[in-house]
C-alpha positions, 0 to 999 in steps of 0.5 A: 378601805377593809370592811373588816378591818378591826383596829389595833390595841395599844399595846400592839401598836407599841409592839409593832414599834418596838419591833420595827425599831430593832436594829435601827434605834442607833439611826432612830436616836441620831435622828432625835438629836439632830431634830432637837438640836436644830429646835434647840438652837432656834429655841435659843435664838428666838429667846437671845431676840427677847426684848419683854421690857417694853411693848414694842420688844415684847412684841417683836419676840412674838414674831420672831417665836411665831416665825420660828414655830412656822419654819420648824413644820419644815423639821417636823413633816421631815421626821414624820416621813422618817418615822414613817419609813420606820413603821413600813419597814422601808429599807430605803431610810436614810437621814436625808429623810428627815429634811424632804421637806426641803426639796420641794414642799417647803411651803406646804410643811409650813402650811401644815404647820401654820394650823400648829402655830395658830393654835399656839397664838391663840394658848398664849393669849391670856400671857399677853393679856397678863403681860398687858396688864389688860387682865390684873394679877396679884403679886401673891397670885401671879404663880398661880395664873402662870400655872394655869395659863400653861395648863390651858396651852397645854389643853389647846395644843392637845386638842390641835393635835386630836383634829390635826394630828394626821395632817404630816402624814398624810402630806407625806403620802400625798404631796400632790393634795392641797392643804385644806384638802388635808385639814379636812381629811385629817378631821375625817380621819380622825372623826371618831378616833381623837379618844383613842388617840388621847388613850394612845398618848396618855398610855407613853406617859409612865413610859416617859416617866421612867426614861427621863428618870433614868438620868434623861438618856432614856429620852433618846429611846422614848422619843424614837419609840412614840414617833414610831408609835404614832407612825404606827396609829396613823397607818392603823388609822387609814386602814379604816377608812376611806382614802379619798380627798372628797370625803366632805363632798360626799352627798349626805344622802349616800348609803352609810354616809357619815355627817361630814359636820365638824365633830368638837367632841373628844 
């Protein structure tokens, strides 16, 4: 930890990301296409097996969706590893890095993804209750309930990223750590940085809108930029905080020690 280190401003992180992608946009966009194509195929498979008329069909659809979401953790981990290399200027960068999760870290990648899958399932509870009639919604209000549920799902998933967003990056740097250690370290690192990460996400909205309006083609550029930006956020983050899986085991009376309890403030 560098005691005198001051975190970079969001615009500095964005400038770093743009500079790091110079000469690498081609491979980065190709990586985005590969990841997006696999995700779309898996999503279509999930929807193709959705039979929502019966209770059994609906529940089976949910189970398939959960399994696919867990498996996507392998791909997410590979993508994180790929963009970390870009952010670090690693000359060994290759498309094969996207599949690092298949080479010996499949179980940990899935287990790390499980925290996000869990939050996703939690966010689906209102939809399930409405579907089975546990919560009655008149037809004239069904559209509004759909919007409300969608907003709730977004908020829950957004909050999960503020606490556990560093997990895959930590796994990439420390594959020898256990998954509970990775989760604890992510919570510790994000303890006072949740607001800053939220602002980083929000700062990208105008850029996303502009890239989307460019016939959608700009989204490929934006996706590469966004992933590199978040990788830079992580690298900036670990320069400020102690780097050990035992942060939560420090004596509470040690000088300068912060309480390791979970801070639920955003």
